[in-house]
C-alpha positions in Angstrom: -28.9 -16.3 0.1 -25.9 -14.0 0.6 -24.0 -13.4 3.8 -24.5 -10.0 5.2 -21.6 -7.6 4.9 -20.7 -4.9 7.3 -18.7 -1.7 6.6 -15.8 -1.3 9.0 -15.3 -4.9 9.8 -12.0 -5.7 11.5 -9.1 -7.6 10.0 -10.0 -11.0 11.5 -13.7 -10.7 10.6 -12.8 -9.9 7.0 -10.4 -12.8 6.9 -13.2 -15.1 7.9 -16.3 -13.6 6.3 -15.4 -11.7 3.1 -16.1 -13.1 -0.3 -18.5 -16.0 0.4 -21.6 -15.7 -1.7 -23.8 -18.5 -0.4 -25.5 -20.7 -2.9 -29.1 -21.9 -2.7 -27.9 -24.8 -0.6 -27.2 -22.4 2.3 -23.8 -23.9 3.1 -21.9 -22.4 6.1 -18.4 -23.3 4.9 -17.2 -22.1 1.5 -17.8 -24.6 -1.3 -15.3 -25.9 -3.8 -16.3 -25.7 -7.5 -14.3 -28.4 -9.3 -15.6 -27.7 -12.8 -13.9 -26.8 -16.0 -16.9 -25.0 -17.5 -20.2 -23.4 -16.7 -23.7 -23.8 -18.3 -25.5 -20.8 -19.7 -29.3 -20.4 -19.7 -29.3 -19.3 -23.3 -27.2 -18.6 -26.3 -27.7 -14.9 -25.7 -26.4 -15.2 -22.1 -23.4 -17.1 -23.4 -22.7 -14.3 -25.9 -23.1 -11.6 -23.3 -20.7 -13.4 -20.9 -18.0 -13.9 -23.5 -18.2 -10.3 -24.7 -18.0 -8.9 -21.2 -21.4 -7.2 -21.4 -22.6 -9.4 -18.5 -20.6 -10.6 -15.5 -20.5 -14.2 -14.5 -18.7 -17.5 -14.9 -17.4 -18.5 -18.4 -14.5 -21.0 -18.1 -12.5 -22.1 -15.1 -9.2 -21.0 -16.6 -10.1 -17.4 -15.6 -13.5 -17.6 -13.7 -14.2 -19.9 -10.8 -16.3 -19.1 -7.8 -13.9 -20.6 -5.3 -10.9 -18.7 -6.7 -13.1 -15.6 -6.8 -13.9 -16.1 -3.1 -10.2 -16.2 -2.3 -9.5 -13.1 -4.5 -12.2 -11.0 -2.9 -11.0 -11.9 0.6 -7.4 -11.2 0.0 -8.2 -7.9 -1.8 -10.2 -6.9 1.3 -7.4 -7.7 3.6 -4.8 -5.9 1.5 -7.1 -2.9 0.9 -7.0 -3.4 -2.9 -9.8 -3.0 -5.4 -9.1 -6.3 -7.2 -7.1 -9.5 -6.8 -6.1 -12.0 -9.5 -5.2 -15.5 -8.2 -2.5 -17.4 -10.0 -0.9 -20.9 -10.0 2.2 -19.9 -8.0 4.0 -16.9 -6.6 6.3 -16.8 -9.6 3.4 -16.9 -12.0 2.0 -13.9 -10.1 5.2 -11.9 -10.8 5.4 -13.1 -14.4 1.7 -12.2 -15.1 2.3 -8.8 -13.6 5.3 -8.1 -15.8 3.6 -9.5 -18.9 0.5 -7.4 -18.3 2.2 -4.1 -17.5 5.4 -4.1 -19.5 6.5 -4.2 -23.1 9.7 -4.4 -25.1 12.0 -1.5 -24.4 10.7 -1.0 -20.8 13.0 -1.1 -17.8 12.7 -2.5 -14.3 14.6 -1.3 -11.2 14.6 -4.1 -8.7 16.0 -4.6 -5.3 19.0 -6.9 -5.3 17.7 -8.6 -2.3 14.9 -10.7 -3.9 14.2 -14.4 -4.3 16.9 -16.0 -6.5 14.3 -17.3 -9.0 12.9 -13.9 -9.4 16.4 -12.6 -10.3 16.6 -15.3 -13.0 13.2 -14.5 -14.3 14.2 -10.9 -14.8 17.7 -11.5 -16.1 17.3 -14.6 -18.3 13.7 -14.6 -19.5 12.3 -11.1 -19.4 15.4 -9.9 -21.2 14.5 -12.1 -24.1 11.5 -9.9 -24.7 13.5 -6.7 -24.5 12.8 -5.8 -20.9 15.9 -4.9 -19.0 16.4 -4.9 -15.2 18.8 -2.9 -13.0 19.5 -4.0 -9.5 20.1 -1.8 -6.5 20.5 -2.0 -2.7 17.1 -2.3 -1.2 17.5 0.3 1.5 19.4 3.0 -0.5 16.8 5.5 -1.8 19.5 7.4 -3.6 20.6 4.3 -5.5 17.0 3.6 -6.5 16.7 7.1 -7.9 20.0 7.0 -9.7 19.0 3.7 -11.4 15.7 5.1 -12.9 15.8 5.8 -16.6 13.3 7.5 -18.9 12.1 4.0 -20.0 11.8 2.7 -16.4 8.2 1.6 -15.8 8.3 -0.5 -12.6 10.1 -0.7 -9.3 10.1 -4.1 -7.7 11.1 -5.2 -4.2 10.5 -7.6 -1.3 10.3 -6.2 2.2 11.4 -7.7 4.5 13.9 -9.3 2.1 14.6 -13.0 2.1 16.7 -14.2 3.8 18.5 -11.1 5.3 15.2 -9.4 6.5 16.3 -6.0 5.2 13.4 -3.5 5.3 12.6 -1.0 2.6 10.9 2.4 3.2 7.7 1.7 1.2 6.3 5.2 1.5 9.6 6.7 0.4 9.9 4.4 -2.6 6.3 5.1 -3.5 6.9 8.8 -3.6 10.1 8.2 -5.7 8.3 5.9 -8.1 5.4 8.2 -8.7 7.6 11.2 -9.1 9.2 9.4 -12.1 6.0 8.0 -13.5 6.7 4.4 -12.4 4.7 1.7 -10.6 5.8 0.4 -7.3 5.3 -3.4 -6.9 5.9 -5.0 -3.5 6.2 -8.7 -2.7 4.4 -8.9 0.7 5.0 -12.7 1.1 6.9 -12.6 4.4 4.6 -10.2 6.2 1.2 -10.8 4.6 -1.5 -8.2 5.2 -1.7 -9.3 8.8 1.6 -7.5 9.5 2.0 -5.0 6.6 -0.2 -3.3 4.0 2.0 -1.8 1.2 -1.0 -0.4 -0.7 -1.8 1.9 2.3 1.8 3.1 2.1 1.6 4.1 -1.5 2.4 0.9 -3.4 0.5 0.2 -6.6 0.6 -3.6 -6.6 1.1 -6.3 -4.0 2.4 -9.7 -5.0 1.9 -12.9 -2.9 3.2 -16.4 -2.9 0.1 -17.8 -1.3 2.1 -21.0 -0.9 3.7 -19.5 2.2 1.9 -17.9 5.1 -1.5 -17.4 3.4 -1.8 -21.2 3.4 0.2 -21.5 6.6 0.6 -25.3 6.6 2.7 -26.1 3.5 -0.1 -27.8 1.6 -0.6 -26.1 -1.8 1.1 -23.9 -4.4 -0.5 -20.6 -5.5 0.0 -16.9 -5.9 -1.9 -13.6 -6.1 -1.7 -10.1 -7.4 -3.6 -7.3 -5.7 -4.1 -3.7 -6.8 -6.5 -1.5 -8.7 -9.3 -2.4 -11.1 -7.4 -0.9 -14.0 -3.9 -2.4 -13.4 -4.9 -5.8 -11.9 -8.5 -6.2 -12.9 -7.8 -5.5 -16.6 -4.1 -5.8 -17.5 -3.0 -8.7 -15.1 -6.3 -10.5 -15.5 -5.9 -10.3 -19.2 -2.7 -12.3 -19.0 -4.4 -14.9 -16.8 -7.4 -15.2 -19.2 -5.2 -15.6 -22.2 -2.1 -17.5 -20.9 -3.8 -19.4 -18.1 -1.4 -19.6 -15.1 -4.6 -20.6 -13.2 -5.1 -21.3 -9.5 -7.0 -24.6 -9.0 -10.3 -24.5 -7.1 -9.0 -26.9 -4.4 -5.9 -24.8 -3.7 -8.0 -21.6 -3.6 -10.2 -23.3 -1.0 -7.2 -24.3 1.1 -5.9 -20.7 1.0 -9.4 -19.4 2.0 -9.3 -21.6 5.1 -5.7 -20.4 5.8 -6.8 -16.8 5.7 -9.2 -17.4 8.6 -6.3 -17.9 11.0 -3.8 -15.6 9.4 -3.7 -12.9 12.0 -3.4 -15.4 14.9 -0.7 -17.3 13.2 1.4 -14.3 12.1 1.4 -12.9 15.6 2.4 -16.3 17.1 5.1 -16.7 14.5 6.5 -13.3 15.3 6.6 -14.0 19.1 8.5 -17.2 18.6 10.9 -15.6 16.2 11.6 -12.7 18.5 12.6 -15.1 21.4 14.7 -17.2 19.1 16.6 -14.2 17.6 17.3 -12.8 21.0 18.7 -16.2 22.1 20.8 -16.6 19.0 22.3 -13.1 19.4 24.0 -14.2 22.6 25.3 -17.6 21.3 29.1 -17.9 20.9 28.9 -19.8 17.6 26.8 -17.2 16.0 28.0 -14.1 14.2 25.5 -11.6 13.1 21.7 -12.2 13.5 19.3 -10.8 11.0 15.8 -10.1 12.4 13.8 -6.8 12.2 12.6 -7.2 15.8 16.1 -6.8 17.2 17.3 -3.3 18.1 20.6 -4.2 16.4 18.8 -4.5 13.0 19.7 -1.5 10.8 16.1 -0.9 9.9 14.5 -1.8 13.3 12.8 1.5 13.8 11.4 1.5 10.2 10.2 -2.1 10.6 8.3 -1.3 13.8 6.8 1.8 12.1 5.4 0.1 9.0 4.9 -3.5 10.2 2.5 -4.7 12.9 5.2 -7.3 14.1 8.6 -8.4 12.9 7.6 -11.6 11.1 9.1 -15.1 11.4 12.3 -15.2 9.4 15.5 -15.3 11.4 18.8 -15.6 9.6 22.3 -15.7 11.1 25.9 -16.2 10.1 27.5 -19.3 11.6 31.2 -19.0 12.4 33.0 -21.4 10.2 31.4 -20.9 6.8 29.5 -23.5 4.8 31.0 -26.5 6.6 29.8 -25.2 9.9 26.4 -24.2 8.5 25.8 -27.7 7.0 27.0 -29.4 10.2 24.6 -27.3 12.2 21.7 -28.1 9.9 22.4 -31.8 9.8 22.6 -32.0 13.6 19.1 -30.9 14.1 16.4 -33.5 14.7 13.1 -31.7 14.8 13.5 -28.8 12.4 12.6 -29.6 8.8 15.4 -29.2 6.3 13.5 -27.6 3.5 13.8 -24.3 1.5 10.1 -23.6 1.9 8.8 -21.2 4.5 5.5 -20.0 6.0 4.6 -23.3 7.6 3.5 -24.2 11.2 6.5 -26.4 11.2 9.9 -24.6 11.7 12.1 -25.0 8.6 15.9 -24.5 8.2 17.9 -24.1 5.1 21.3 -22.9 3.7 20.4 -20.1 1.3 23.7 -20.1 -0.6 23.2 -23.7 -1.8 19.4 -23.7 -2.1 17.2 -20.7 -2.6 20.0 -18.6 -4.0 22.1 -21.5 -5.3 21.4 -20.7 -9.0 23.0 -17.2 -8.6 26.6 -16.7 -9.3 29.0 -16.4 -6.4 29.3 -12.7 -7.3 25.6 -12.2 -7.3 25.3 -13.9 -3.9 28.1 -11.7 -2.5 26.4 -8.6 -3.8 23.2 -9.7 -2.1 24.9 -10.4 1.2 24.4 -14.2 1.1 27.4 -15.6 2.8 28.4 -19.3 2.8 27.9 -19.4 6.5 24.3 -18.0 6.4 21.5 -20.1 7.8 17.8 -19.2 7.5 15.2 -20.3 10.0 11.5 -19.8 9.2 10.2 -20.0 12.8 7.1 -22.1 13.2 4.5 -22.6 15.9 6.0 -25.3 17.9 6.9 -24.6 21.6 9.8 -22.2 21.4 11.7 -24.2 24.0 11.7 -27.2 21.7 12.8 -25.1 18.7 15.6 -23.6 20.7 16.7 -26.9 22.0 16.9 -28.5 18.6 18.8 -25.6 17.1 21.1 -25.6 20.2 21.9 -29.2 19.5 23.1 -28.2 16.1 25.1 -25.2 17.4 26.7 -27.3 20.2 27.9 -29.8 17.6 30.2 -27.2 16.0 
């Protein structure tokens, strides 16, 4: 028995209903398939599955019904043809690069990306003859100037972490395709509830499902969404061979997270908007970085290509690292952790955590000051979040 599917379903309906192929048990909630292998009805069927002549489950390293349910649902939300789920967000980026690039190719990347992604590009991909050039996320002229004949891929996060810079996805898509390049967008901070890069011309969307797709900080996972050709063949081929596999249990957790994604992202954004406006008027705070503020350099663009501003609020504390650490240590409710995307509000010092492995010069070029504090605004009462952060600011 298979659940009926309707063309034209809205976002929330797709987030709840898509991808569940009911078994003969008639279950209402999606099942978990914790199995390493699958049984074939005959030797001929096994041969047909392995050769690709017949679709179906083969081995859980690359085919699992629970993971496939998550993949189909996320692809439907992003507007992609195919999704490949991976063991982490970083393995999603790695599998994309391994599947689409070869020695001698060149990447142009935003400078404002996760610190570990920068290390992946500079330290590890370079060992395989893949070079990366870094540019200012919001400077289209700099992107174009950095493209070489051997450039195959443009990579970015938007909004960026932690400074919430916003890229013109449609403009970068036009630029990439004019030069025969692919545009890859990390959509971790917005999720498809707030932003759909594929509809703006991107070729591939990357996710750390660990963050908002889960929404409660429970599991590690990642995903790549795009076309049948790029993702369904090339990226999937890396997963099948190298095995950065998402576990069935984690896939099931992410499935349940997707059911409330739209509600959560709207609530996160409302809380973050109120917090950012309050911080902007606090005497101990310098600049506040949040796309929902009119003072944000890309505010108009963010409101054009996003449904809401998201939940990341960063700000410079007057007094540098000592003041930032004093503020963080004075809070009592906020969780001091570098993770984000949780119902619980988190606070961190990017220069010594998420971007701590970068050199001081690299951090400076990326705009990461020693006084910068990042808040991933959760779903607690905003008055309680503000009061706890106020305790820290008042201690300065």
